[in-house]
C-alpha positions in Angstrom: 127.1 12.1 -230.1 124.3 10.5 -232.1 125.3 7.1 -230.6 125.1 8.5 -227.2 121.7 10.0 -227.9 120.5 6.7 -229.2 121.6 4.9 -226.1 119.9 7.4 -223.9 116.7 7.0 -225.9 116.8 3.2 -225.6 117.5 3.6 -221.9 114.5 5.9 -221.4 112.2 3.6 -223.3 113.3 0.7 -221.1 112.5 2.7 -218.0 109.1 3.6 -219.4 108.3 -0.1 -219.9 109.7 -1.0 -216.5 108.1 1.7 -214.5 104.4 0.5 -214.9 105.6 -3.0 -213.8 107.3 -1.5 -210.7 104.1 0.4 -209.9 102.0 -2.7 -210.4 104.2 -4.7 -208.1 104.1 -1.9 -205.5 100.4 -1.8 -205.5 100.2 -5.6 -205.3 102.5 -5.5 -202.2 100.2 -2.9 -200.6 97.1 -5.0 -201.2 98.8 -8.1 -199.8 99.8 -6.2 -196.7 96.3 -4.9 -196.2 94.8 -8.3 -196.6 97.2 -9.8 -194.1 96.4 -7.0 -191.7 92.7 -7.6 -192.1 93.2 -11.3 -191.4 95.2 -10.6 -188.3 92.5 -8.1 -187.0 89.7 -10.6 -187.7 91.7 -13.3 -185.9 92.1 -11.1 -182.9 88.3 -10.3 -183.0 87.4 -13.9 -183.1 89.9 -14.9 -180.4 89.1 -12.2 -177.9 85.5 -11.6 -178.9 86.2 -8.0 -179.6 83.1 -6.0 -180.8 83.2 -4.9 -184.4 80.9 -1.9 -183.7 79.4 -0.2 -180.8 76.4 -1.9 -179.2 74.9 1.4 -178.3 71.7 2.3 -180.1 70.6 5.8 -180.3 67.4 4.7 -178.6 64.3 6.7 -177.7 63.8 4.3 -174.8 65.7 4.3 -171.6 67.7 1.1 -172.3 68.8 0.5 -168.7 67.7 -2.5 -166.7 66.4 -0.4 -163.9 64.0 1.4 -166.2 62.8 -1.8 -167.8 62.2 -3.5 -164.5 60.3 -0.6 -163.0 58.5 2.0 -165.0 58.3 0.3 -168.4 57.1 -3.0 -167.1 54.1 -1.3 -165.5 53.2 0.9 -168.5 53.5 -1.9 -171.0 51.6 -4.6 -169.1 48.9 -4.7 -171.7 51.4 -5.3 -174.5 52.9 -8.1 -172.5 49.5 -9.6 -172.1 49.1 -9.6 -175.9 52.4 -11.5 -176.2 51.0 -14.1 -173.7 47.8 -14.4 -175.8 50.0 -15.1 -178.9 52.0 -17.6 -176.9 48.9 -19.5 -175.9 47.8 -19.5 -179.5 51.1 -21.1 -180.5 50.7 -23.8 -177.8 47.3 -24.7 -179.5 49.2 -25.3 -182.7 51.0 -28.2 -180.9 54.4 -26.8 -181.8 57.2 -29.2 -181.1 59.1 -28.0 -177.9 62.3 -29.5 -179.2 62.0 -27.5 -182.4 61.2 -24.3 -180.4 64.4 -24.8 -178.4 66.5 -25.4 -181.5 65.1 -22.2 -183.2 65.6 -20.0 -180.1 69.1 -21.4 -179.4 70.2 -20.6 -182.9 68.7 -17.1 -182.7 70.3 -16.5 -179.3 73.8 -17.3 -180.5 73.3 -15.2 -183.7 72.0 -12.3 -181.7 74.8 -12.4 -179.0 77.1 -10.1 -180.8 79.8 -10.0 -178.2 79.5 -13.7 -177.4 79.2 -13.2 -173.6 76.3 -15.6 -173.2 73.8 -12.8 -172.6 71.5 -10.5 -174.6 71.2 -6.9 -173.5 68.5 -4.6 -174.9 70.8 -3.3 -177.6 71.6 -6.7 -178.9 67.9 -7.8 -178.6 66.7 -4.6 -180.4 69.3 -5.1 -183.2 68.3 -8.7 -183.8 64.6 -7.8 -183.9 65.2 -4.9 -186.3 67.1 -7.2 -188.7 64.3 -9.7 -188.5 61.7 -7.1 -189.3 63.6 -5.9 -192.3 64.1 -9.4 -193.5 60.4 -10.0 -193.3 59.4 -6.9 -195.1 61.9 -7.6 -198.0 60.6 -11.2 -198.3 57.0 -10.0 -198.3 57.7 -7.8 -201.3 59.3 -10.6 -203.2 56.6 -13.1 -202.4 53.9 -10.7 -203.3 55.1 -10.4 -206.9 55.5 -14.1 -207.4 52.2 -15.0 -205.8 50.3 -12.3 -207.7 51.6 -13.4 -211.1 50.8 -17.0 -210.3 47.2 -16.3 -209.3 46.5 -13.8 -212.0 45.7 -16.3 -214.8 42.0 -16.3 -215.5 42.3 -14.0 -217.3 45.8 -12.7 -216.9 45.0 -9.0 -216.9 47.1 -7.4 -214.1 44.3 -7.8 -211.5 43.3 -10.6 -209.2 39.6 -11.3 -208.8 38.2 -12.7 -205.6 37.3 -15.9 -207.5 40.9 -16.3 -208.7 42.2 -15.9 -205.1 39.6 -18.1 -203.6 40.4 -20.9 -206.0 44.1 -20.5 -205.1 43.2 -20.5 -201.4 41.3 -23.8 -201.6 43.9 -25.4 -203.8 46.5 -24.6 -201.2 44.4 -26.5 -198.7 44.2 -29.7 -200.8 40.9 -29.3 -202.7 40.9 -30.3 -206.3 39.7 -28.4 -209.4 36.4 -30.2 -209.6 35.5 -29.4 -206.0 36.7 -25.8 -206.4 34.5 -25.3 -209.4 31.3 -26.9 -208.0 31.5 -26.2 -204.2 28.7 -24.3 -202.5 29.3 -20.6 -201.8 28.2 -20.9 -198.2 31.1 -23.4 -197.5 28.7 -25.3 -195.3 30.6 -28.7 -195.4 34.1 -27.2 -194.9 35.9 -27.4 -191.6 35.3 -24.5 -189.2 38.9 -23.2 -189.3 38.8 -22.9 -193.1 35.4 -21.1 -193.1 36.8 -18.7 -190.5 39.9 -18.1 -192.6 37.7 -17.3 -195.6 35.7 -14.8 -193.6 38.9 -13.1 -192.4 40.3 -13.0 -195.9 37.0 -11.5 -197.2 37.1 -8.7 -194.6 40.8 -8.0 -195.4 40.0 -8.0 -199.1 37.3 -5.4 -198.6 39.7 -3.1 -196.8 42.5 -3.5 -199.4 40.3 -3.0 -202.5 40.3 0.7 -203.3 39.0 1.0 -206.9 37.1 -2.2 -207.6 35.7 -4.3 -204.7 35.9 -7.5 -206.7 39.6 -7.2 -207.9 43.0 -6.2 -206.5 46.0 -4.6 -208.2 49.4 -5.8 -207.2 49.8 -3.0 -204.6 46.3 -3.7 -203.2 47.2 -7.4 -203.1 50.3 -6.4 -201.0 48.0 -4.5 -198.6 45.7 -7.6 -198.5 48.5 -10.1 -197.8 51.0 -8.0 -195.9 49.5 -4.7 -194.8 52.6 -3.8 -192.7 54.6 -3.9 -196.0 52.3 -1.7 -198.0 53.0 2.0 -198.3 49.3 2.5 -199.2 48.2 0.9 -195.9 50.6 3.0 -193.9 49.4 6.2 -195.7 45.8 5.2 -194.9 46.6 4.9 -191.2 48.4 8.3 -191.3 45.3 9.9 -192.9 43.0 8.3 -190.4 45.1 9.4 -187.5 45.4 13.0 -188.7 41.6 13.1 -189.4 40.8 11.8 -185.9 43.1 14.0 -183.9 43.5 17.2 -185.9 41.0 19.4 -184.1 42.0 22.7 -185.7 42.2 21.3 -189.3 45.7 22.5 -190.0 46.8 19.1 -191.2 49.3 18.9 -188.3 49.2 17.5 -184.8 50.2 19.5 -181.7 51.4 17.8 -178.5 48.0 18.4 -177.0 46.1 16.9 -180.0 48.4 13.9 -180.1 48.2 13.1 -176.4 44.5 13.9 -175.8 43.1 10.9 -173.8 39.6 11.7 -174.9 40.5 11.1 -178.6 42.6 8.0 -178.1 42.1 4.5 -176.7 43.7 4.5 -173.3 45.0 1.1 -172.0 43.2 -0.2 -169.0 46.3 -0.4 -166.9 47.2 3.2 -167.4 45.8 6.4 -165.9 44.8 9.2 -168.1 47.8 11.2 -166.8 50.2 8.3 -167.5 48.9 7.8 -171.0 49.3 11.5 -171.7 52.8 11.7 -170.4 53.8 8.7 -172.5 52.3 10.1 -175.6 54.1 13.4 -175.0 57.3 11.6 -174.5 56.9 9.8 -177.8 55.9 13.1 -179.5 59.1 14.9 -178.4 61.7 12.1 -178.5 60.5 9.9 -181.5 58.0 11.6 -183.8 58.8 15.3 -184.0 62.1 14.9 -185.8 62.5 18.5 -186.8 61.6 19.7 -183.3 59.1 22.4 -184.5 56.5 21.3 -181.9 54.2 19.8 -184.5 53.8 16.4 -186.3 53.2 16.5 -190.0 52.2 13.6 -192.3 55.8 12.7 -193.2 56.9 12.4 -189.5 53.8 10.4 -188.7 54.5 8.1 -191.6 58.1 7.5 -190.5 56.8 6.8 -187.0 54.3 4.2 -188.1 56.6 2.6 -190.7 57.6 -0.9 -189.3 61.2 -0.2 -190.3 61.4 2.5 -187.7 63.8 1.3 -185.0 61.4 2.2 -182.2 59.2 -0.8 -183.1 62.1 -3.1 -182.5 63.1 -1.3 -179.3 59.6 -1.5 -177.9 59.4 -5.3 -178.6 62.8 -5.7 -177.0 61.7 -3.9 -173.9 58.6 -6.1 -173.6 60.5 -9.3 -174.0 63.1 -8.3 -171.5 60.5 -7.2 -169.0 58.7 -10.5 -169.4 61.6 -12.9 -169.3 64.3 -11.3 -167.1 63.4 -13.1 -163.9 66.6 -12.2 -162.0 66.2 -8.5 -162.9 69.8 -8.1 -164.1 68.8 -6.2 -167.2 70.0 -9.0 -169.6 68.7 -12.3 -170.9 70.5 -15.6 -170.8 69.4 -18.6 -172.9 67.8 -20.3 -170.0 65.5 -17.3 -169.3 64.5 -17.2 -173.0 63.8 -20.9 -173.1 61.6 -20.6 -170.0 59.4 -18.2 -172.0 59.9 -20.0 -175.3 56.2 -19.9 -176.3 56.3 -16.1 -176.0 59.5 -15.7 -177.9 58.4 -18.0 -180.7 55.5 -15.7 -181.6 57.6 -12.4 -181.1 59.1 -10.3 -183.8 62.5 -11.8 -182.8 61.3 -15.1 -184.4 58.1 -14.6 -186.3 57.9 -11.0 -187.5 55.2 -11.8 -190.1 52.7 -13.3 -187.6 53.4 -10.6 -185.1 52.7 -7.7 -187.6 49.7 -9.4 -189.0 48.2 -9.5 -185.5 48.8 -5.8 -185.1 47.6 -4.5 -188.5 
C-alpha cells in the first residue's frame, strides 16, 4: 500500500510540473493564432482598401457637398479671402513650385484614408486636426528648449528682452560684436528685420504679465506660440465674457453671444445672417451641457485650437475654394491648382496659420 501511495505521489508531482508547461503552450498557440488572424485581416485591408474606422465625424457643420457649395461658401467668403491673402504672401517668398507639389502630393496620399484618389470633408478635417495637434505638441517642446538656451545672462528662470533680442539677431547672422554695439534704433538694418523686431516687441508687451522687461517660460510660450498657451486662451475668454456679458452674471445667453452690435460683423454678411450663424454655433458647438448659457469652461473649450470645429471650418473653406467641379470632394489636381492656398493652410502649415489668427 505504501508503494502504491508513493507511485501516486510521484505521478501527481509529475502532473503538477507538466501542467504549467501545457498551459504555457496553450497560451502560446492562442497568441500565434491571433497574430496570424491579425496579419490576414491587415492583408485584406491593404488589398481591398477596407476602411479601418468610420470616416464619419460627429461634425457641427453640415458635411455634405451641397451645403458647402451653397450656403457655407457665401457665409465664409471673407475667410476664404484671408486664405487668398496668405497664398499671395507665400508667392512673395518665392517658394519653389516643385517643392509645393511634392509636399501636397505626400499630404494628399497620407490624408486619403480609403485610397480612392479623393478627399472628402471628413478626411480633410481629420488630416487638419492631426496637423494642428502635431503643431501644438511641437510648440510646447520647442518652447522649453528655446527658453533654456536663451536664458543664460543670467540664468534665472526668466528671459529679458535683451537676451531674446541678442538671440534674434544671432539667428539672422549678426555676430556678438555687432549685437553688443549696434544702435537701438536699428537704422542700418534691413527693413524686414526692423519690422520683425517691432512685431516681436508688440507681442512681447502682450505676453508680459508681471514684468514688462522679462518673460517666464509660460509667458514666453504666449509670446512665441499664443495658440498653444493656456494663459492666452484664458485671456481671450475673459475679454469675450467682459465684452458680451451685459447682465454681469459671468455667463453668456444666446442673445448676448449673437448680438451684432457687440461683435464685428463680416462685410459679406447681413446682421440677420451673422446672428443666425452665431446662434447655430451657440446651440450646436459651444453650449455642451444644453442649459441655454455659455460659461467660461465652455467658451475655453470652443476657443481651444484642439477643438475639432477649427479643423472642420478650415476643411469647409478649402473645399469651397478648390472644388471646381462641385462634386463635394477634392482630387489631387484640384488641390495642386490651388497649391499656394493649401501651402499656407492648416493642412500644411498650422503654425503660420494660427500665428496669423492670434
